[in-house]
C-alpha positions as CSV (number, residue, x, y, z in Angstrom):
1,R,19.5,-15.6,20.3
2,N,16.3,-14.2,20.2
3,I,17.5,-10.5,19.3
4,F,18.7,-10.9,16.2
5,K,15.7,-13.3,14.6
6,V,13.6,-9.9,15.5
7,K,16.1,-7.9,13.4
8,K,16.1,-10.1,10.5
9,S,12.7,-10.4,10.2
10,K,12.2,-6.2,10.2
11,A,15.3,-6.4,7.3
12,E,12.9,-8.8,5.5
13,K,9.6,-7.1,6.0
14,S,12.0,-3.5,5.1
15,K,13.3,-5.2,1.7
16,K,9.5,-6.5,1.3
17,M,8.1,-2.9,1.7
18,G,10.7,-1.2,-0.9
19,K,9.3,-4.2,-3.2
20,E,6.3,-2.9,-3.3
21,E,6.9,0.2,-3.0
22,K,8.9,0.2,-6.4
23,F,6.1,-2.2,-8.3
24,F,3.6,0.4,-7.0
25,R,5.9,3.2,-8.5
26,E,6.1,1.7,-12.0
27,T,2.4,0.4,-12.0
28,F,1.2,3.4,-11.3
29,M,3.5,5.9,-12.8
30,Y,3.5,7.7,-9.5
31,D,6.6,10.1,-9.1
32,K,4.9,12.5,-6.0
33,E,6.3,11.8,-2.3
34,I,4.0,9.0,-0.5
35,S,2.7,10.4,2.4
36,V,-0.7,9.3,4.6
37,I,-3.4,11.7,3.9
38,T,-5.6,10.1,6.8
39,T,-6.5,6.4,7.6
40,A,-9.7,4.3,6.8
41,T,-11.1,1.3,7.5
42,A,-11.9,-1.2,5.4
43,Q,-16.6,-2.1,5.8
44,C,-16.4,-5.2,3.3
45,S,-13.9,-7.9,2.6
46,V,-13.3,-7.4,-1.6
47,P,-11.1,-9.4,-3.5
48,S,-8.6,-8.3,-5.8
49,T,-9.7,-8.5,-9.2
50,R,-7.1,-6.5,-11.0
51,R,-3.7,-6.6,-9.6
52,V,-4.2,-2.8,-9.6
53,D,-6.4,-3.2,-7.0
54,L,-5.9,-3.8,-3.0
55,P,-8.2,-6.8,-1.7
56,V,-9.2,-5.7,1.9
57,T,-10.8,-7.4,4.7
58,A,-13.7,-6.4,6.9
59,G,-12.0,-4.2,9.8
60,E,-8.3,-4.0,8.3
61,Q,-6.9,-0.6,8.7
62,L,-5.6,1.4,5.7
63,D,-3.5,4.5,5.0
64,V,-5.1,6.5,2.2
65,I,-2.4,7.7,-0.1
66,D,-3.8,9.6,-2.9
67,V,-7.1,10.3,-4.3
68,T,-7.4,9.7,-7.8
69,E,-10.3,10.8,-10.4
70,G,-13.8,9.2,-9.5
71,N,-14.8,6.5,-7.1
72,T,-11.2,5.2,-6.1
73,V,-8.4,6.0,-3.5
74,I,-4.7,4.7,-3.6
75,C,-4.7,2.9,-0.3
76,R,-1.5,1.0,1.7
77,N,-2.4,-1.9,3.6
78,S,-0.2,-2.9,7.1
79,E,2.0,-5.3,4.4
80,G,2.9,-2.7,2.4
81,R,0.8,-3.3,-0.9
82,Y,-0.4,-0.5,-2.9
83,G,-3.4,-0.6,-5.0
84,Y,-7.3,0.9,-5.9
85,V,-9.6,0.6,-3.0
86,L,-13.3,1.8,-4.0
87,V,-14.8,4.9,-1.7
88,E,-18.0,3.1,-0.9
89,H,-16.0,0.3,1.1
90,L,-14.0,1.9,3.1
91,N,-15.2,3.6,6.7
92,F,-13.4,7.6,7.0
93,R,-14.1,7.6,11.2
């Protein structure tokens, strides 16, 4: 019985991540292939002030998807959400 619950939970997570990706592509008008450039760790917790900003918590691992003009990068967190994060809040080691 537990096997079926695990499969259902993975399917729900996959569906949620697909929904987040669709929202990201529409909001950011992003038509390139999504690929991870590098990973980074958040140095401090930063709440989101706009929907396009990604709220991060200290120590959270993020996938860097794209570099933008200025001092922000587009990142994805472990929940599949995408958003802008200031470079100064990230540690790339």
